C-alpha angles and dihedrals in degrees: 000000000000115000115237114236112259116240114246135190087259091062090052091046092050093051093049096037091237135130116269088233090059090052091048092051092049093050089050092052092244110180092223091074118086118242092242093052092045092053092048092051095046092049091050092047089054091047091052092044092241117186120193116245097235094185093057090046091051092051090055093048096040093228142044143192094268130111120203119217123194118191132170094236131007094195094068116093092225095060093036090055093048089053090048090053092050092048093050090061099036093050090058089052094050094250128135130216130227109200121205129183121210092190087217091297120127091201090055090045090057090051090050091052092049091049092052093046089052090051089056094233117186095231140003122219117192144179109192127246122248095254095047112149111142125053098196092112090053090050088051090058090055092045089057090055093245115144111245124205119186122197138186099341105043144163095247096199094054115099102232140114109285133191111195145169122233091247096170094055091045090055091047089054093048097048092042089055091052092050092048089052089060101260112145108176105051118180125205126217103199134190132226107312093215086077120080096223095058093046089052094048091050089049089054091050091052093045092054092049089050092048092056094037092243112155118246109238113196092204089064094058115085120193126223095001091146105130131061091254095046090044090054092047093051091046091056090052092048096047091049092058117114086245105028124195120264092210136028125204107202094199093173101065147316088260088064089048089052089055088053092051093049092052092046091051092049090050091051095244117155114236121238097003097061100016130024118207128197125177135183134240104033096249112192094250093062090078095054104042118103105270101019112242126246108230146154123263111217094190089236098176090052089048090054092051090048091052093052094044090052090058096047093045089054097049093043094048118101090209118058115219112229089197108063113224124253112204120194121199117198113230123217130230110234108203115208138162098285092076103025105113087144102056093195092076111095131226 
């Protein structure tokens, strides 16, 4: 299929026998253009199906009404819901979003940042990739004078706006629930410890064990079990121990918890009677598995709205805050069948 040539200001100028600069001024609502000429140009632009080249306009202005968002994975409900929350607010303000996916790669994340800087976006929102190590690309954003908002997975030492969950408390709540349900050997599937969220979740796991005077057993802690496949692999190793766990807290994600459930089902273990399972993030599938999976709701849509509102509050404020805000949103434990040994406890 042959592409039709796009109408430019030069096409409009040629048809009206005007200078391209006059057409440009009229389309930009410049006050130096008479009302009659402006109307003539606008009518002709409509007739020729002219669409403004917003990228070129942004390059001239040095900014635009676009916010760039970089997430590790778009196909996870958590990140999709955060984006939906951001978009709900930005749409009302007349802003657009450009969505980039790092696919858990720091190299790809750097390329995303450079692309957004080159597009002169008004703000960059980011949740870091799993192999994040160096913050030079984040510093570059600040050097270009572009507001930076980090959420969920953040570089804690970097002085930027941050929107976070209280991951440690959420993990304390989850592990406390398992202990109160009678589970005694609780395993932890943890994520990459270079990321703040997984360090905090591990800290919550350890704090809950200490609170209930339950010994910490190193063989029950599995590193980097943060995907469905890695969760399943770690579960097989755990359940083949001489003294296997009677509960597994997949602190990395519900996908990891799903891997646990699939292995337990294949091994003929009864959930929750013989093995309790708790995930993290409240993915949609956790409600429809058999049994349904206990998890933690991070209020992702609300987090997205908070992120967008932070940006607009900053640009609309007459007084600039030299100490960027850090907003913490408390997650909620959602108790479902996969951990309910005591059926009297409600959802």
